[in-house]
N, C-alpha and C positions, 0 to 999 in steps of 0.2 A: 727876265722882263723887269724893267725898272718900275717903281711905283707909279710914275706919271706916264708911262708908255700907253698909247691907245690900245684898246681892245679891237681885234680884227677877226672877222668870221667870214667863211665862204660856204656857199651851198650851190650845187649844180641841180637845176630843176628842169624837168621835162615840160616846158611851157614856153610860149612866146615871150620875148622881152617886154612887149607892151603890157601883157597881163601881169608880169612880175612887178613892173613899175606901178601899175594900177593898184596892186596889193599894198603899196606904201602910201597911196594918196587918196583912195576912196574910203569913205567912212564905214560903209558896210563891210568892205573887204578887210579893213584893218581889224574890226572887232571879230571877224570870223577866223583870224589866225593869231593876232598879236595881243589885243587888249579886250576889255569887256564893253567899252563904249568909246566912241570917237567922234570928233567933229573936224572937218577939213575944209579948206578953201584951196582946191588944187590948182595953183598957178604960182608964178614967181612972186615972192613976197606974201603969199597966202599963208594963213594960219593953220596950225595943226594942234589938236588937243587930244590926248590919250588918257584913259582912265581904266583902272583895274578894280575888281570888286573887293580887294583887300584894302582899298583906300589910296593906293599909290596912284599918282597922276604926273603927267609931264606935258609941257606946252612949249611951242616954238613957232618959228616961221620958216617957210621954204626959201632958203637963200640961194639955192641953185636948183633949177627945175628944167631938166633936159629930158623930155619924154622918151622912155625906152633906153636911156643911156646913163644918166646920173641924177642924183638927188641929194641935197644937203639941207638939213633942217635942225633947228635948235632943240635942246632937250633941257628945259628948266623945270626942276621939281622941288617942292618944299622938303622932300625926303632926301635930297642929295646935298652934299656939302657946298656945291657950286654949280654954275651953269655948264652944260655939256653940248656937244654937237654930234650929229649922226650923219655920216657920209656913206651913201649907198651907190654902188656902181653895178651896172648891168652889162654883161658882155656875152653876146651871142656865141654859142658853141654848138658843135654837132650834137644834136639830141636835146637842145634846149637853150637855157640861159644860165650863166654863172652869176650869182648874186653875191656881192662882196659888201660887207657892212663894217665900217670903222666907227667905233664909239670913242670920241676923243674929248680931251679937256679934263681928264682925271688928274687929281693931285696926289700927294703923298700924305702919310699919317694914318692914324687908326680909323677915322671915319671913312676915308677914301678906300681903305683896305676892305672894309665891309661892303662899301658901295661897289667896288670892283668885282668882288665875288658874286654879289647879287646880280649885277648886270651881265656878267659872263654866263651865269646859269640861265638867266632869262632869255638871252639871245641864242644860246645853244638850243634851248627848247623851242624858242620861237621860230628859228629857221628850219628846224625839223618839221614844225607844224606848217610853215610856209610851203614846204615841198608837198605835204599831204593835201593842203588846201588847194594848191594849183593843179595837182595831178589827179586827185580823186574827189575833191570837194568835201573831204572829211576833216572835221576839226578834232584833232587828237585830244584836246582837253575834254571834249565831250565823249569821244569814243573810249577814253581811258578813265572817265569819271565814274564813280560808283552810281548805280541806278537805283532809284527809289521804286519805280514802277507805279506811278500815280498819274492821273489825268487831273489837271487843275481847272477849277471853275472860278467865276467871278465872286468876289467877297467884299462886303462893305458893312458899315454899321447897320444899315437897313436890313441887309440879309441876315446879319448876326441876330438882330431882334426877332426876325421871322423864324429863325431856327432855334431860338432860345439859348444861343451861345453867349456866355458872358464876355468873351474876348472880342474886342473891337478890331483887332488886327490878327492876321494869321493867314493860312493857306487852306482854302476850301477845296476839297477834291470832288470830282464828279464820277470817279471810278478807279479801278486798278487794272494793271496790265496782267494778262494771263501768265502764270508761272513766275510772277515777281514776288519779292519779299513782302510787298504791301498786301498782295492778295493772301499770302500765307499768314500774315498778321491779322487777317479778317477786317481790314479797313473797309469802310463803307462810304457810299455816296453821301455827301454833306457833312462828313467828318471835317473838322477844322483843326489843322495841325498848328501848334503854337511853339514847339521847341524840338530840336533834334541835336543829339550829341551835346546837350547842355547849353545850346545856343538858341536864342529866341528866333522864331520865324515870324516876321512882320509882313511878309509877302513873298512872292516867288523869287525875287531878287536875293532873298536871304539864304537860299540854299547853297550858294557859292561858298560863303564863309562857314556855314554849318557842316558842309561836306569836306572841308579842307583837312587834308591829312588822312582821310579815310579811303579805303579801297574795297573792291568787290570781296565779299565774304565777311566783312566786318558787321557787327550787330549793335549799332548805336541805339540808345534809348530814345524813343519817340513819344512825345506828350501831345495829346490832342483832346478836343472836346467832341462829344457826341451828344448834341443838344446841350443840356446844362451839366451833364456828367463829364468830369475830367478823368481821362484814362491815360495809361502809359504802357507801352509794349516794346520789346526789343525788335528792331526791324533789320532783317538781313539784307544787305546791299548786294546787288548783282552788277554785271557789266552791261553796257549798251550794245545791242546788236547793230551791225552796220549792214543794212540791206543792199542787195544788188539792185540797181535801178534799170529800167528799160533803156535800151541803147538809143532809141529814137523817140521823137515826140509822137509818132504814129502808134508805136507800140504802147507808150504810156497812155495815150488816149483810148486805146482798145481796152486796156485793163480798167481804166476809170469808168468807161461806159458800162462794163459788167457790174461794177459796184453801184453805179447809179441805178441800174435796172433793179437791183435787189432792194434798194431803198424805196424806189417808186412802187414796187409791188407790195412792200410792207405797208406803206402809207395807204395805198388803194384798199388793201384788205382791212385796215384799221377803221377807215371812214365809210366803209360800205354800208349803205342804208341810213346814214346819218342825215338828219334834216338840217336845213340852214339855221334854224333856231338853235338846235342842239350844238352845231358847230361854233356858234357865237357865245355859248354859255361858259363862263369861267368856273373852274372847280372851287376857287377861293379868290378873295381879294388879292390883286397884284399878281395872280398867276395867269398864264396865257390860256386862251381857248384854242380849239383845234385849228381855226383859220390862222391865228397868230403863229402857231407852231409851224404851219406850212410856209407862211410868209418868212419866218426866220430862216428856213432852208433856202428859199429863193434869194434872200439878201446875202446869205453865206456864199452862194455861188457868185453873185455879182461882186462881192468884196474880194473874193479869191481872184477873180479875173483882174480886178484893178491892182491887186497885189502883184500878180505876175506881170502885168503891164509896167509897173514900176521897175521890176527887175529888167525887163527888156529895154526900157529907156535908160537903164543904168542910174536910176535915182537912188537916193538913200532909202533903204528898205526898213519900214516899220513892222516889226514882227508881232506886235500886239493886235493880231487880226481878229481873234475870236469874239471880242466884245462889241464890235461895231454893229453886227446884226441883232443885238439884244435891246436896242433902243425902242421903247414902246411906240414913240411917235412915228418912227419909220415903219414899224409893223402895221400900225393902224392906217397909215396913209396908203400902204400897198393893199391892204384888205378893203379899204374904202373904194379904191379904183377898180379892183377885180370883182369884188362883191361875193361871188359864189365859191363854194369849195371846189367845184369842177374847174372853174377858171383859175383858181390858185394852183391846182395840181397841174393844169396845162402849162401855166407860166413856169412852174418848177421844171418840167421836162424841157421846156425851151431854154431855160437858163443852164441846165445841165448840158444840153447839146452845144450851147455856146462855149462852155468850159472845155468840153472834149475837143471841139474844133480848134480852140485856141491852143491847146496842148499839142494837137496834131500838127499845127503850123509852126511850132517852135523852131527857130533856125538852127541848123546843125552847128553853126559857129557858137551859138549860145550854149548848147549842150556840151560841146567839146572844150570851150575855153572858159566858160563861167560855171564850172562844175559846182562851186559852192552855192550858186543861185539855183541851178537846175536841181540839185539834191534837195534844196529847201522846198521848191515848188512840187517836185515829184513826191517826196515823202509826205507832204501835207495832203496831197490829193489821194495817196494810196493808204495812208494811215489815219490822219486826223479826220479828214472828211469821211473816210470809210467808216470810222468808228463813231461819227457824229450822231447817227441815228441809233445804232445798236447800243453804244456805250453811254449815251446821254439822254436821248429823247424818246426811245421806244416805250420805256416804262412810264415816262411822263405823259405820253399820248394815251396810253391805256388808262391811267388815272383820270385824265381829263375827260375822256369819252365815257368812262364809267359814271362819272359825276354828271355829265351832260345828259346821258340816257336815263339816269335815275330821276 
């Protein structure tokens, strides 16, 4: 191969050609297999921008746009010696589609030699991940990434002051996963992580660079605050489990209903005998009362429904879902309308029923062809929402009610 010869790659994928084409043109799809952030205008002469969490970025324009058949776009990057082009062809074959990628425009010389090696490794890994993305919905970068075993909560200078933590930036945790290294290291709710493996943690987006080069079994040093006390521990990393998902929306809805019933029963038991005045009593300034906590769960259901609707509409998906139902103005508006604890609990069961009905009605084409979106929706409902009460708010409700009854 001459120094200026294009790089060419092929991958046979068990998926429709239209879905493979979408994987190169939809912003959510691109970040689910190729990059960490993307912006696209999927049309002839539309723009494309790709960004990786190591700082690499590339931008261009779709100069050829033939849905399901061929795609050519520019690849201009400050990290490359010159502008490049990417030519992607989609050829239907028995069992799926053959995706052929040609990365052209490379020159000769030392800088281009480094660039060629980097691009070759990136496309080989990327197309392997494309196959996993289309066939199973699993992002191999996540599946093979070392796992911390933490659940992340909101963090801001206001929260830092309330917790007595001197660090204004970091990652606040709400709990740890069972059997994880974080649990073995005795991390606790409201610990604020500030460094991992010698790299600063300024927010959840910092984990990508901090975990770079690490694998399951490694024990990097973790630095964190517990209140004003600065601590450090070795944290053993594990691998991410890839759960089997329900085969149909009806099956998923059935499992979700069981989890919802457990939460409803726990809330009913917690507020049994509570007066309306007690349910409105805050345990401390800026902390929620019992009614606001129930409202938070109602809004979580509604926001989840809107999130799934975005997937069904094939919109760009915003995954920062968990902070929307935390806005006090939303909570207070809902409490003001429903007024009583009984009415709030009834509204919660209705919202949960709507969620289950939505999942039961998921089209088979969505589950089969948009596996990366179905996996996102199903795992959130089965893991994040399921742990929302037990992992985050059950203890909070107990403290709130104890203070209210006192």
